[in-house]
C-alpha positions in Angstrom: 15.2 -9.1 11.5 15.6 -5.4 12.3 12.9 -2.8 12.0 13.4 0.4 10.0 11.6 3.6 9.6 11.8 4.9 6.0 11.0 8.5 5.1 9.5 8.8 1.6 7.9 11.6 -0.5 7.0 12.0 -4.1 8.8 14.7 -6.0 6.3 14.8 -8.8 3.4 15.4 -6.4 5.5 18.0 -4.5 6.1 20.0 -7.7 2.4 19.8 -8.7 1.1 20.8 -5.3 3.6 23.8 -5.3 2.1 24.8 -8.6 -1.5 24.6 -7.3 -2.2 21.4 -9.2 -3.0 17.8 -8.3 -1.2 14.6 -9.4 -3.5 12.4 -11.5 -2.5 9.2 -9.6 -1.1 10.1 -6.1 -2.7 12.0 -3.2 -1.4 15.5 -2.4 -0.2 14.1 1.0 2.7 12.5 -0.9 4.2 16.0 -1.3 5.1 15.7 2.4 7.2 13.1 4.2 5.6 9.8 4.9 7.1 7.5 7.5 6.9 3.8 6.6 7.9 0.9 8.9 9.5 -2.2 7.4 11.3 -5.2 8.7 14.5 -6.2 6.9 17.8 -7.9 7.5 19.7 -4.6 6.8 19.3 -1.0 5.6 19.9 -2.0 2.0 17.1 -4.5 2.1 14.8 -2.1 3.8 15.5 0.4 1.0 14.9 -2.2 -1.7 11.5 -3.1 -0.1 10.4 0.5 -0.2 11.7 1.1 -3.8 9.8 -2.0 -5.0 6.5 -0.6 -3.5 7.3 3.1 -4.3 9.4 3.2 -7.4 11.9 6.0 -8.0 10.8 6.1 -11.6 7.3 7.2 -10.5 8.8 10.1 -8.5 9.3 8.5 -5.1 12.3 9.6 -3.1 13.7 7.9 0.0 14.9 10.7 2.2 16.1 8.6 5.2 16.3 5.1 6.5 16.6 4.7 10.3 16.8 1.6 12.3 14.3 1.3 15.2 15.8 0.4 18.5 13.8 -1.2 21.2 13.7 0.8 24.4 13.3 -1.0 27.7 12.1 0.9 30.7 13.9 0.5 34.0 12.0 -1.5 36.6 
């Protein structure tokens, strides 16, 4: 299974914070990008995992999905 870093924010929170208000359910920090690591067989499955945890219908937006690559140091 590959590892992915998914960048997510909440558009509802972002709009409320810009207006000087607070979302009744989500922390203000959701106005900014959050980076969430997931393991999945492919990018579509990584996206599906995040969308099930952070539904688009509640304002969550996936900005980016990037595969993590293991870096080995030279010996």
